[in-house]
Structures are given as structure tokens and as C-alpha cells.
N, C-alpha and C positions, 0 to 999 in steps of 0.2 A: 502493498500499499504506498502512496505517497502523502509526503508530510502535507497537509493543507497549506495549503500559501493564497495572496493578492495577487492580482494581477491588474489594472487598470488598465481600459481600454475606451480611447477616448472616442468619440462618434465616428468623425475623419478617422481612422486607423478600420471598422467597422467596414469589411464588402459588402457594395449592392450593388447588387443587379436587376434590372427594368426592364420591364418587359412586358407591351400588352397590359396595359395599367397598374401592371402588379412589382411592386416594391421593398424586396427581400433580401432581411438587412443579414448577411451572416455574421454571428460573432465568432464561434467557433465549432472546430469538424471542419467538413467537409461536403461539395456538394455545387453539382452539374463544374467539377474542376476544379474548384474555386478553392480557398484553406483561411479560414477563421483565424484573428487573429490574438483567438486564446490560445494558453496552451493546453486546452484537452480537448481529447477528440469523440466529446459529445459536441453530436448536431445541435449545436444555438443559433437559434429565428426569432429576428423578429418580422413579421409579412405586414403588407398595408397592402389591403385594396377596395378599387375601386369600384361601387356596385357595379355588380352585370361581369364580373373580370373572371377567369377562372384558375385553376392551378393545382397541376395535378403532381404529387410529393410520393413519391413512391418508396420505402423502405423498408427493411429486412423485418419478414413476420418475428425477430428475434426479440427486434428494439424495440423498447416501452417507449411513450411516446404522451408528451403531453400535452396538450394543446388550451391555451388557455384565451379563452373570446373575451374583446373587448367590445366590441359593438359588432351591429349584424348577425349574419349565423353562419356555419358550414354545413359540409357533406360529405361524410369518412364514410369511403368503401360503399358509396349510395344508399345510405343512411342520412336523414338529418342527425348531423349529431350536438348539436350546442348553438346556442341565441347568449351573445355579448349581454348586456348592462339594458334590463328592459324594466316595465313596470309593474311586474313583478317581484325583483327586488328592489326595488322602492320600496312598493309594499312594507315590504320582510323588511325591511331598513328605519320604516317609519310608523310600523307596534307598538315597537317597546313604547314608543314618548308618546299618539295616544293615548296608550293602556295608559298611564301614568301621568297623563293630563288627566282625564277622569279621574284619578284616584285622587289626587291633587284635587278635581274640582268640588266631587264629594266628599273628601274633607274637609273643604270652607265650609261648606253649605250648612253642611252638618252643625258643625263652631263657628257660627258665626257670628250666636250673643256674643258670645266666650271672648272675642278678638276687641 
């Protein structure tokens, strides 16, 4: 096992590949004949796509893959796999605040005469 380390990588060092509305920023590993500046062999990339564009990425079946979608949606192996930051997530984030607001209001109404 290698000793853990930190490697600063600037935006200008990241390999940028652009084609047909797809920006593929390769941070580490190898992809389509390019090698990212990171010392790791793990494929790490940031992908930005305009609406309606497509990008096919073929990886070995033995690879573990993490996709983090910020906005929009993706299809993996022919199935809709993920959606980005949507209204459902917003509702989940706001629910605790709504509950605390309701509890606070009820407490205030019940104790209004004592204040």
C-alpha cells in the first residue's frame, strides 16, 4: 500500500477534452489516449454536457463506478440511473425547518399568556 499524500492540481493542469457539447476534464487515470495529472491510476473526471448531448464511456465490468449528478439526468446501460439536484431533494432539505417552525409556533401559542 502506498503512503497517503496530497497532490495539488490546478484548473490549468487538468486535461480538457471537448467534443459535441461535452466537456470531459480528466483529473487522474487514462482515458481516450490522454493521461490526467493526478498520480493515481484511478479514472477521475468531471463531465459537463449541454442538454441533448451524449457521451458513451466504456469501462471494464470489474471497475467500481461512482457517478455524482449535479443537474439533469443520465442513462447507464440503457436505464435512467440518476437525476441531479431536483425539487424532491429541496423538499427533503426544508422539511426539518418546517417541522421546527411548526413546533416553535405551537409552543409560542401555548405559552403566549406567560410571555
